[in-house]
C-alpha positions as CSV (number, residue, x, y, z in Angstrom):
1,M,146.9,46.6,-9.9
2,R,148.3,46.8,-13.4
3,G,147.3,44.2,-15.9
4,A,144.4,43.0,-13.8
5,A,140.7,43.8,-14.0
6,V,139.1,45.8,-11.2
7,K,137.8,43.4,-8.6
8,R,134.1,43.4,-8.0
9,P,132.2,41.5,-5.2
10,A,131.3,38.0,-6.0
11,G,128.4,35.8,-4.9
12,G,125.0,35.4,-6.5
13,K,122.9,36.9,-3.7
14,F,125.2,39.8,-3.1
15,L,125.4,40.5,-6.8
16,A,121.6,40.5,-7.2
17,L,121.2,42.9,-4.3
18,A,124.0,45.2,-5.7
19,L,122.4,45.3,-9.2
20,A,119.0,46.0,-7.6
21,A,120.5,48.9,-5.7
22,L,122.1,50.3,-8.8
23,G,118.7,50.2,-10.5
24,V,117.0,51.9,-7.7
25,A,119.8,54.6,-7.5
26,A,119.4,55.2,-11.2
27,L,115.6,55.7,-11.0
28,V,115.4,57.4,-7.6
29,V,118.6,59.3,-6.9
30,A,119.1,60.7,-10.3
31,P,116.7,63.6,-11.1
32,R,114.7,63.9,-14.2
33,L,117.0,64.8,-17.0
34,W,116.1,66.3,-20.4
35,R,117.5,67.7,-23.5
36,A,116.0,70.2,-26.0
37,H,114.9,68.6,-29.3
38,G,112.8,70.6,-31.8
39,G,111.8,73.0,-29.1
40,A,110.4,70.2,-26.8
41,R,111.8,68.7,-23.7
42,V,112.7,65.0,-24.0
43,E,113.7,63.0,-20.9
44,F,116.9,61.0,-21.0
45,A,115.0,57.8,-20.7
46,A,117.5,56.0,-22.9
47,Y,120.4,56.9,-20.6
48,Q,119.8,54.0,-18.2
49,P,121.3,52.6,-16.2
50,R,123.6,55.3,-14.8
51,E,126.4,55.5,-12.3
52,L,126.9,58.4,-9.9
53,V,130.0,60.7,-10.2
54,A,129.8,62.2,-6.7
55,G,130.3,66.0,-6.6
56,G,131.2,68.5,-4.0
57,A,128.4,71.0,-4.6
58,Q,130.6,73.9,-3.6
59,P,129.7,77.5,-4.3
60,L,131.1,79.1,-7.4
61,A,133.6,81.8,-7.4
62,P,132.0,85.3,-6.9
63,R,129.8,86.7,-9.7
64,V,131.0,90.2,-10.4
65,A,130.2,92.9,-12.9
66,P,132.2,92.6,-16.2
67,E,133.6,96.1,-15.7
68,L,135.4,94.9,-12.5
69,E,137.3,92.4,-14.6
70,Q,138.1,95.0,-17.3
71,L,135.5,93.7,-19.8
72,E,133.2,95.9,-21.9
73,R,129.6,94.8,-21.4
74,A,128.7,95.6,-25.1
75,G,131.1,92.9,-26.4
76,L,129.6,90.3,-24.1
77,E,126.1,91.3,-25.1
78,A,127.1,90.9,-28.7
79,A,128.5,87.4,-28.0
80,A,125.2,86.5,-26.3
81,T,123.2,87.8,-29.3
82,Y,125.2,85.5,-31.6
83,A,124.8,82.6,-29.2
84,G,121.1,83.1,-29.0
85,E,120.7,83.3,-32.7
86,H,122.3,79.8,-33.0
87,G,120.1,77.9,-30.6
88,S,122.3,78.1,-27.5
89,R,121.0,77.2,-24.1
90,A,123.7,79.0,-22.0
91,L,126.6,81.4,-22.4
92,I,128.8,81.8,-19.3
93,V,132.0,83.9,-19.3
94,S,134.6,83.7,-16.5
95,R,137.7,85.8,-15.9
96,H,140.2,85.4,-13.1
97,D,137.9,82.7,-11.6
98,H,135.0,85.3,-11.5
99,I,131.8,84.7,-13.3
100,V,131.4,88.0,-15.2
101,F,128.5,87.2,-17.6
102,E,125.6,84.7,-17.9
103,R,122.8,84.4,-20.3
104,Y,120.3,81.5,-20.6
105,W,117.7,80.4,-23.1
106,Q,115.0,77.7,-23.6
107,G,114.0,77.9,-19.9
108,T,117.4,76.7,-18.6
109,S,119.7,77.9,-15.9
110,F,123.1,77.2,-14.5
111,D,121.7,74.2,-12.6
112,T,119.9,72.6,-15.6
113,L,121.1,69.0,-16.1
114,S,122.0,68.2,-19.7
115,D,124.1,65.9,-21.8
116,A,127.8,67.1,-21.8
117,Q,128.2,65.6,-25.3
118,S,131.8,65.7,-26.6
119,L,133.0,67.5,-23.6
120,T,132.8,64.2,-21.7
121,P,136.1,62.7,-23.0
122,L,138.0,65.7,-21.7
123,L,137.5,64.4,-18.2
124,A,139.3,61.1,-19.1
125,A,142.4,63.1,-20.2
126,L,142.3,65.2,-17.0
127,A,142.0,62.1,-14.8
128,A,144.9,60.5,-16.7
129,G,147.0,63.5,-15.7
130,V,146.2,62.9,-12.0
131,A,147.0,59.2,-12.4
132,V,150.4,60.1,-14.0
133,S,151.2,62.4,-11.1
134,H,150.3,59.7,-8.7
135,R,152.4,57.2,-10.6
136,R,149.5,55.0,-11.3
137,I,150.3,55.5,-15.0
138,G,154.0,55.7,-15.6
139,W,154.2,58.4,-18.3
140,P,152.1,59.7,-21.3
141,D,153.9,57.4,-23.8
142,E,153.5,54.3,-21.7
143,P,152.2,51.4,-23.9
144,V,148.8,50.3,-22.8
145,G,150.0,46.7,-23.0
146,M,151.7,47.3,-19.7
147,L,148.3,48.1,-18.1
148,L,146.0,45.7,-20.0
149,S,146.9,42.1,-19.5
150,E,144.8,41.1,-22.6
151,W,147.2,43.1,-24.8
152,S,150.5,42.4,-23.1
153,Q,151.6,40.2,-26.0
154,D,149.4,41.8,-28.7
155,P,150.6,44.4,-31.3
156,R,147.8,46.7,-30.0
157,G,149.7,46.8,-26.7
158,A,152.0,49.3,-28.4
159,I,149.3,51.9,-28.4
160,T,150.3,54.6,-25.9
161,V,148.2,56.6,-23.4
162,R,149.1,59.7,-25.5
163,N,147.7,58.0,-28.6
164,L,144.4,57.5,-26.9
165,M,144.2,61.1,-25.7
166,Q,145.0,62.3,-29.3
167,M,142.6,59.9,-31.0
168,S,145.5,58.3,-32.9
169,S,145.3,54.7,-31.6
170,G,145.0,53.3,-35.1
171,L,142.1,51.1,-34.0
172,A,139.2,50.6,-36.3
173,P,136.1,52.6,-35.4
174,A,133.2,50.9,-33.7
175,A,130.3,50.0,-35.9
176,Q,127.6,52.7,-36.1
177,G,124.2,52.0,-34.6
178,R,123.1,50.6,-31.3
179,P,125.7,51.1,-28.5
180,A,127.7,48.0,-27.5
181,A,126.1,45.8,-24.8
182,D,129.6,45.2,-23.4
183,L,131.9,48.2,-23.9
184,V,135.0,46.5,-22.5
185,A,134.7,43.6,-24.9
186,A,134.0,46.0,-27.8
187,V,137.2,48.0,-27.3
188,L,139.4,45.0,-26.6
189,N,138.2,43.3,-29.7
190,A,138.7,46.4,-31.9
191,P,141.3,45.6,-34.6
192,L,144.2,47.8,-35.7
193,A,143.5,49.6,-38.9
194,A,146.6,51.8,-39.0
195,S,149.9,52.1,-37.1
196,P,149.4,53.8,-33.7
197,G,150.2,57.5,-33.9
198,S,150.0,57.6,-37.7
199,M,146.6,59.2,-38.1
200,R,143.9,60.8,-36.1
201,R,140.3,59.4,-36.2
202,A,137.6,60.9,-34.0
203,Q,135.9,57.9,-32.6
204,S,134.5,56.5,-29.3
205,T,137.0,53.7,-29.0
206,D,139.9,55.8,-27.8
207,P,138.4,57.6,-24.8
208,Q,136.6,54.4,-23.9
209,L,139.9,52.6,-23.9
210,L,141.5,55.4,-21.9
211,A,138.9,55.0,-19.2
212,L,139.6,51.3,-19.0
213,V,143.3,52.0,-18.7
214,I,142.6,54.4,-15.8
215,E,140.4,51.7,-14.1
216,R,143.1,49.1,-14.4
217,A,145.9,51.5,-13.3
218,T,144.1,52.8,-10.3
219,G,142.1,49.8,-9.2
220,Q,139.0,51.9,-8.9
221,R,135.8,52.3,-10.8
222,Y,136.2,55.0,-13.4
223,A,133.3,57.0,-12.0
224,T,134.8,56.8,-8.5
225,Y,138.3,57.9,-9.6
226,L,136.8,60.7,-11.7
227,S,134.9,62.0,-8.7
228,Q,137.9,61.8,-6.4
229,S,140.5,63.2,-8.8
230,I,138.5,65.9,-10.7
231,W,134.8,66.4,-10.3
232,R,134.6,66.7,-6.5
233,R,137.8,68.7,-6.4
234,V,136.3,71.5,-8.5
235,G,133.1,71.6,-6.4
236,A,130.8,70.5,-9.1
237,A,127.4,68.9,-8.2
238,D,126.6,65.3,-8.6
239,A,126.7,64.0,-12.2
240,W,126.0,60.6,-13.9
241,L,127.7,58.4,-16.4
242,W,125.7,56.2,-18.7
243,L,126.4,52.5,-18.2
244,D,126.3,49.8,-20.9
245,R,124.4,47.5,-18.5
246,P,123.6,47.4,-14.7
247,G,126.8,47.3,-12.8
248,G,128.7,47.5,-16.1
249,T,131.0,49.9,-17.9
250,P,130.4,53.7,-18.2
251,H,130.5,55.5,-21.5
252,A,133.6,57.8,-21.4
253,D,133.2,59.1,-24.9
254,C,129.9,61.0,-24.4
255,C,126.7,61.5,-22.5
256,M,127.8,62.5,-19.1
257,L,124.7,64.0,-17.4
258,S,125.6,67.1,-15.3
259,R,124.6,70.6,-14.5
260,Q,125.5,72.6,-17.7
261,G,127.0,75.4,-15.7
262,D,129.5,73.2,-13.9
263,W,131.6,72.9,-17.0
264,I,132.8,76.5,-16.5
265,R,134.6,75.1,-13.4
266,I,136.5,72.7,-15.8
267,G,137.3,75.8,-18.0
268,Q,138.7,77.6,-15.0
269,L,140.8,74.6,-14.2
270,L,142.2,74.5,-17.7
271,V,143.2,78.2,-17.9
272,R,145.0,77.9,-14.6
273,D,147.1,74.9,-15.6
274,G,145.3,72.4,-13.3
275,N,144.8,74.8,-10.3
276,Y,141.2,75.5,-9.1
277,R,140.8,78.5,-6.8
278,G,144.2,77.8,-5.1
279,D,143.9,74.0,-5.0
280,E,146.4,72.1,-7.2
281,V,144.0,69.5,-8.7
282,I,146.5,68.4,-11.4
283,R,150.3,68.9,-11.3
284,P,151.4,72.0,-13.4
285,G,152.5,71.0,-16.9
286,W,149.8,68.5,-17.7
287,I,147.4,71.0,-19.3
288,P,150.2,72.4,-21.6
289,L,150.9,68.8,-22.5
290,M,147.3,68.3,-23.4
291,R,147.5,71.4,-25.6
292,M,150.5,70.1,-27.6
293,P,149.6,69.6,-31.2
294,G,149.5,65.9,-32.1
295,K,151.8,64.5,-34.6
296,A,149.0,62.8,-36.5
297,D,147.0,66.0,-36.7
298,P,148.6,69.3,-35.4
299,A,145.2,70.9,-35.2
300,Y,144.3,68.8,-32.2
301,G,145.8,68.0,-28.8
302,A,144.2,65.7,-26.1
303,Y,140.5,66.1,-26.9
304,L,141.2,69.7,-27.5
305,R,141.2,71.8,-30.7
306,V,144.4,73.8,-30.6
307,D,144.2,75.3,-34.1
308,A,141.0,76.9,-35.3
309,G,141.4,75.6,-38.8
310,S,138.2,75.1,-40.7
311,S,136.0,75.2,-37.5
312,A,136.4,79.0,-37.3
313,Q,135.8,81.5,-40.2
314,E,137.4,84.2,-38.1
315,T,141.0,84.0,-37.0
316,Y,141.2,83.9,-33.2
317,A,141.9,87.3,-31.7
318,A,144.4,85.7,-29.3
319,R,147.1,83.2,-30.3
320,D,146.7,80.9,-27.3
321,V,142.9,80.2,-27.7
322,F,142.1,76.5,-27.6
323,M,138.7,74.8,-27.5
324,A,137.0,71.7,-26.1
325,G,133.9,70.2,-27.8
326,S,134.0,68.8,-31.3
327,D,130.9,67.2,-32.9
328,G,128.4,68.4,-30.3
329,G,126.8,71.7,-29.8
330,N,128.6,72.4,-26.5
331,R,131.7,74.5,-26.7
332,L,134.4,75.5,-24.1
333,W,136.9,78.1,-25.2
334,L,140.0,78.9,-23.1
335,V,142.3,81.9,-23.3
336,P,145.1,81.4,-20.6
337,S,146.9,84.7,-21.4
338,L,143.7,86.6,-20.5
339,Q,142.5,84.1,-17.8
340,I,139.2,83.8,-19.7
341,A,137.0,80.7,-19.9
342,I,133.9,80.7,-22.1
343,L,131.2,78.1,-22.0
344,C,128.4,77.9,-24.6
345,T,126.0,75.0,-24.5
346,G,123.4,73.9,-27.1
347,E,122.3,71.0,-29.3
348,P,124.4,69.8,-32.2
349,Q,121.6,70.6,-34.7
350,A,121.6,74.2,-33.5
351,R,125.1,74.7,-34.9
352,D,124.0,75.4,-38.5
353,V,126.1,76.3,-41.5
354,G,126.3,79.9,-40.3
355,W,127.9,78.9,-37.0
356,D,131.5,80.2,-36.6
357,D,133.7,78.8,-33.8
358,G,135.7,82.0,-33.8
359,R,132.9,84.5,-33.4
360,I,132.0,84.2,-29.7
361,P,135.6,84.0,-28.3
362,N,136.7,86.9,-30.5
363,L,133.8,89.1,-29.3
364,V,134.8,88.4,-25.7
365,I,138.5,88.8,-26.3
366,R,138.0,92.2,-28.0
367,A,135.9,93.3,-25.1
368,V,139.0,93.1,-22.8
369,R,140.3,96.5,-21.9
370,D,143.6,95.5,-20.3
371,A,144.9,92.8,-22.8
372,P,148.6,92.1,-22.4
373,A,150.9,90.8,-25.1
374,V,149.8,87.3,-25.9
375,P,152.5,84.6,-25.6
376,T,152.9,81.7,-28.0
377,R,151.6,78.3,-27.0
378,P,153.9,76.9,-24.2
379,P,155.6,73.6,-24.8
380,G,154.3,70.7,-22.8
381,T,156.9,68.8,-20.8
382,M,156.6,66.1,-18.2
383,S,159.4,67.3,-15.9
384,S,157.0,69.3,-13.7
385,V,154.4,66.6,-13.7
386,V,156.6,63.6,-12.9
387,S,160.1,64.0,-11.7
388,G,162.8,62.4,-13.9
389,H,160.9,63.0,-17.2
């Protein structure tokens, strides 16, 4: 279904019923959602309408004492103290797919539904990896003009899937203010401001366009494909994407509403190169490819920070640490050499000038009692993801 929009049912009466059903689902099926703001609970009333990303709601891997995974409890407690001092809601540490430490603040728990913030685009890059392995997308450097009929003869069609994942499309950023009433029209009308791949610009347009590419390539709604390819496969509970209008387009750049603890499952998937508890969710090789430094900005890969740079005052204690979460308060640190995933959630305003992105992962890494020699970052190749590359 390349180059064609995803087909939706036609017919005025049927459409009206479908839109009504969506409205009811958003109001009835979705639970009450809130975020912390100034110490108060504020419902996500603005995040309407919403579309379900069906989960599998499977049990987590076993929770074990940190000592059983060769981690000193004192280091984990120090990390929790630091997280709590900077307005965090949760700190969850996993090693070898075991939850070894949890601490919650502000009346939250593993199951608390919250805004995933800038972790949201990470799912688009993971889903793109599944689409590549299924040959729905040809290869990471496939020009999007081969998937979007509107750009088949347009200079913007030269933008690649990899450009979108590395925030280097060259497209002008969307205007600040009220979100677009039609996200597809907004991204397809975005003009080029620079040559694709020449510069990195953190903006909503690129992950939004990547989600559209996935829809066109797979012939499925983005939320449906995300559920089938990633979210349900890791056993996460139901989540919701915010739509631009009833029956419309989901925001892929932010605002996924999900259980905060379920993101540790994504962390476990990342440290195991696409394998979740023995299930090959993504073909091996895609996660290293996501971690490859971008040409436009070597500090970043595909919605991942692969070089601490100015975001961390401390140098990372392991050379292969990488991080998801940029402008938001949520952070996900991954250490493949130690099979450690660390999730820390919180509001953006809680990350004050004293916040150091290196502090928590370093306290956890230094708590490891059986640390092996840390390898350098592996190169990402496509030969193991798609044969013939």
